[in-house]
C-alpha positions in Angstrom: 107.7 92.1 169.3 105.8 90.4 166.6 103.0 92.9 166.8 105.5 95.7 166.7 107.1 94.2 163.7 103.8 93.8 162.0 103.0 97.4 162.8 106.2 98.5 161.2 105.6 96.4 158.1 102.1 98.0 157.8 103.5 101.5 158.1 106.1 100.7 155.4 103.4 99.5 152.9 101.4 102.7 153.5 104.4 105.0 152.9 105.2 103.2 149.6 101.6 103.6 148.4 101.7 107.3 149.3 105.0 107.8 147.5 103.7 106.0 144.4 100.5 108.1 144.4 102.5 111.3 144.7 104.8 110.3 141.9 101.9 109.5 139.5 100.2 112.8 140.3 103.4 114.7 139.7 103.9 112.9 136.4 100.3 113.6 135.4 100.8 117.3 136.3 104.0 117.5 134.4 102.3 115.8 131.4 99.5 118.3 131.5 101.9 121.2 131.7 103.9 119.9 128.8 100.8 119.4 126.8 99.7 122.9 127.5 103.1 124.2 126.6 103.1 122.2 123.3 99.7 123.5 122.5 100.7 127.1 123.3 103.8 126.8 121.2 102.0 125.3 118.3 99.2 127.9 118.6 101.7 130.7 118.7 103.4 129.7 115.4 101.7 130.4 112.1 103.0 129.6 108.6 101.6 131.7 105.8 101.9 130.1 102.3 103.4 131.9 99.3 100.8 134.0 97.4 98.7 134.5 100.5 98.4 136.8 103.4 97.2 136.1 107.0 94.7 138.5 108.6 95.4 138.5 112.4 92.5 138.7 114.7 92.6 139.3 118.5 89.5 138.3 120.2 87.8 138.5 116.8 89.1 142.0 116.0 91.3 142.5 113.0 94.6 143.7 114.3 97.2 143.1 111.6 98.5 141.4 108.5 100.9 138.4 108.5 103.3 138.1 105.5 104.5 134.9 103.8 106.6 132.6 105.9 106.9 131.8 109.6 105.0 134.2 111.9 104.5 134.3 115.8 101.4 135.4 117.6 99.8 135.3 121.0 98.3 131.9 121.5 94.7 131.2 122.5 93.5 134.8 122.1 94.5 135.4 118.4 93.4 133.7 115.2 94.5 134.0 111.5 92.3 134.2 108.4 94.2 133.3 105.2 93.4 135.4 102.0 94.7 134.4 98.6 96.4 137.4 96.9 97.4 135.6 93.6 95.8 136.6 90.3 92.4 134.8 90.0 90.0 134.2 87.2 86.3 134.9 87.3 83.8 134.6 84.5 80.2 135.8 84.2 77.5 136.6 81.6 74.6 139.0 81.6 71.9 140.2 79.2 71.4 143.9 78.6 70.0 146.3 76.1 72.3 148.1 73.7 71.9 151.8 72.7 69.7 150.7 69.7 67.5 148.6 72.1 68.8 145.2 71.0 69.1 142.6 73.7 72.7 141.3 73.9 74.1 138.6 76.1 77.7 139.2 76.9 80.1 136.6 78.4 83.2 138.1 80.0 86.2 136.8 81.9 88.2 139.0 84.3 91.6 138.6 86.1 91.7 140.2 89.5 93.6 139.9 92.8 93.2 141.4 96.3 95.8 144.0 97.2 98.2 142.4 99.8 98.4 145.6 101.8 94.6 145.9 102.0 93.5 142.3 102.9 92.8 143.4 106.5 90.3 146.0 105.3 88.8 143.5 102.9 88.2 140.9 105.7 87.0 143.6 108.1 84.4 145.2 105.7 83.4 142.3 103.5 84.8 139.0 104.7 86.2 136.1 102.7 83.1 135.9 100.5 84.1 139.1 98.6 83.6 137.5 95.2 79.9 136.9 95.6 79.4 140.1 97.6 81.4 142.6 95.6 83.0 141.3 92.4 80.0 139.7 90.8 77.6 142.7 91.3 80.3 145.1 90.1 80.9 143.0 87.0 77.1 142.9 86.2 76.8 146.7 86.5 79.9 147.2 84.4 78.6 145.0 81.6 75.2 146.7 81.5 76.7 150.1 81.6 79.1 149.3 78.7 76.5 147.6 76.6 74.2 150.7 76.9 76.9 152.9 75.4 77.2 151.1 72.1 74.9 149.9 69.4 74.6 146.1 68.8 76.7 146.4 65.7 79.4 148.5 67.5 79.7 145.9 70.2 81.2 143.7 67.5 83.2 146.2 65.4 84.5 148.2 68.5 85.1 145.2 70.8 88.4 146.6 72.3 86.6 149.8 73.3 83.9 147.8 75.0 86.4 145.8 77.0 88.2 149.0 78.0 84.9 150.5 79.2 84.1 147.4 81.3 87.6 147.4 82.8 87.5 151.1 83.8 84.1 150.7 85.5 85.3 147.6 87.4 88.5 149.3 88.5 86.5 152.3 89.8 84.1 150.1 91.7 86.6 147.6 93.2 89.6 149.7 93.9 87.9 151.1 96.9 87.5 147.6 98.2 91.2 146.7 97.9 90.7 144.6 94.8 92.7 145.2 91.6 91.3 144.3 88.2 94.2 143.3 85.9 92.4 142.4 82.6 89.0 142.0 81.0 88.3 139.7 78.1 85.0 139.5 76.2 84.6 135.9 75.1 81.2 136.1 73.3 78.3 138.3 72.2 74.9 136.6 71.6 72.1 138.4 69.8 68.6 137.5 68.8 68.1 135.3 65.7 66.5 138.2 63.7 69.3 140.5 64.4 71.9 137.8 63.7 70.3 137.3 60.3 70.4 141.1 59.6 74.1 141.2 60.6 74.9 138.3 58.3 73.0 139.9 55.4 74.8 143.1 55.9 78.2 141.4 56.0 77.4 139.6 52.8 76.4 142.9 51.1 79.5 144.6 52.3 81.7 141.8 51.0 79.9 141.9 47.6 80.5 145.7 47.5 84.1 145.2 48.4 84.6 142.6 45.6 82.9 145.0 43.1 85.2 147.8 44.1 88.2 145.5 43.7 87.0 144.4 40.3 86.4 148.0 39.2 89.9 148.9 40.5 91.4 146.0 38.6 89.5 147.0 35.4 90.7 150.5 35.7 94.3 149.4 36.2 94.0 147.1 33.2 92.6 149.9 31.1 95.4 152.2 32.2 97.9 149.5 31.3 96.3 149.1 27.8 96.4 152.9 27.3 100.0 153.0 28.3 100.9 150.2 25.9 99.0 151.9 23.1 100.8 155.1 23.8 104.1 153.4 23.9 103.5 151.6 20.6 102.3 154.8 18.9 105.4 156.6 20.2 107.6 153.8 18.9 105.9 154.0 15.4 106.3 157.7 15.4 109.9 157.4 16.2 110.4 154.8 13.4 108.6 157.1 11.0 110.7 160.0 12.0 113.8 157.9 11.5 112.7 156.8 8.1 111.8 160.3 7.0 115.2 161.5 8.2 116.8 158.7 6.2 114.9 159.6 3.1 115.7 163.2 3.5 119.4 162.4 3.7 119.1 160.2 0.7 117.4 162.9 -1.4 120.3 165.2 -0.5 122.9 162.8 -1.9 121.0 161.3 -4.8 121.7 162.7 -8.3 120.7 161.5 -11.9 124.3 160.3 -12.4 124.2 158.3 -9.2 120.9 156.7 -10.2 122.3 155.9 -13.7 125.3 154.4 -12.1 123.2 152.3 -9.8 121.1 151.1 -12.7 124.1 150.1 -14.8 125.6 148.3 -11.8 122.4 146.2 -11.4 121.6 145.7 -15.1 122.1 142.1 -16.3 122.5 143.0 -20.0 119.0 141.8 -21.0 116.7 144.3 -22.7 113.0 144.3 -21.7 110.7 142.3 -23.9 108.1 145.0 -24.0 108.2 148.8 -24.1 105.3 150.9 -23.1 104.2 153.7 -25.4 101.2 155.7 -26.5 100.0 152.9 -28.9 100.4 150.2 -26.3 103.0 147.6 -25.5 105.7 147.4 -28.2 107.6 144.1 -28.3 111.3 144.2 -28.4 113.6 141.6 -29.8 116.5 140.4 -27.7 119.4 139.5 -29.8 121.7 137.0 -28.2 125.3 138.1 -27.8 126.7 135.2 -30.0 124.5 136.0 -32.9 125.2 139.7 -32.6 129.0 138.8 -32.9 128.4 136.5 -36.0 126.3 139.1 -37.8 128.9 141.7 -37.1 131.6 139.5 -38.6 129.5 138.9 -41.8 128.8 142.5 -42.3 132.5 143.6 -41.9 134.2 143.9 -45.4 137.4 142.0 -46.2 140.4 144.3 -46.5 141.3 145.1 -50.3 144.8 144.4 -51.6 147.0 147.4 -51.3 148.3 147.2 -54.9 146.3 145.2 -57.5 148.1 143.6 -60.4 148.1 145.3 -63.8 145.1 144.4 -65.8 143.1 143.1 -62.7 140.1 144.8 -61.5 139.7 145.5 -57.9 137.6 142.8 -56.1 134.0 143.7 -55.5 133.0 144.3 -51.9 130.8 141.6 -50.5 127.3 142.5 -49.8 125.7 141.7 -46.5 123.2 138.9 -46.5 120.2 139.9 -44.7 
């Protein structure tokens, strides 16, 4: 009885161990499956950021383009390469000979971006290192080609045309690669010291010539103004003379000896001149005051004689004037 009981107890302990072992194995299996499921789900979801595109590869082969946002793909057998399609800036410099054989160092900055619809071709043919492999060589060639079309002086005076030539060359070279060149800006031209001195001297001479032309023009304008003023003054004097002549002509038409005598009498103050010109010289004249002239006239006037003298009386003698 005891032995049988012991045997039963031993059997119970063995069954419990077996159950616990199976449960642990099942849990481990479930955990592995869940982990694989999580990894598969995670691997099948791809988020493409704004301003980028995802190049989908299946077993390393480019098979499509993923747009911005949440994308699904087959896990484990596919991968995604992200390509930035926003406008990017790249600067470079190169030395080249101009058409007049002057060595010019040009620094330029370009704005470019990969075409979103062509990023799969870009990754397939060039890879993600397309700047060093394609953009830089194309920019160097465009700079040298544009520099050779202009003289060293024209590179400065015709700068917009140089930028246009560089941009056209770059667009022609990079458009086939799925890269768009948006703008080109030349930041600096560097020349040899000798040529820089020649350019400076020429600029100084041109500025001096321009100032001389301006001074000459100013002198010509001033001379024209003086001539205009002189002509205006002469015209004014001529008009005044004409007016005076017309006035004299009108006066001659109305003046007569009687009018002149009348004007003289109106202006005479009653005093005779002290001297009178003649053939023998100046003859003095004596001015007799009006009071004395009245007294002398009274003395020289005879008194009236009686009308009927008395008989035997002689008529009174007439008074004689006292000199």
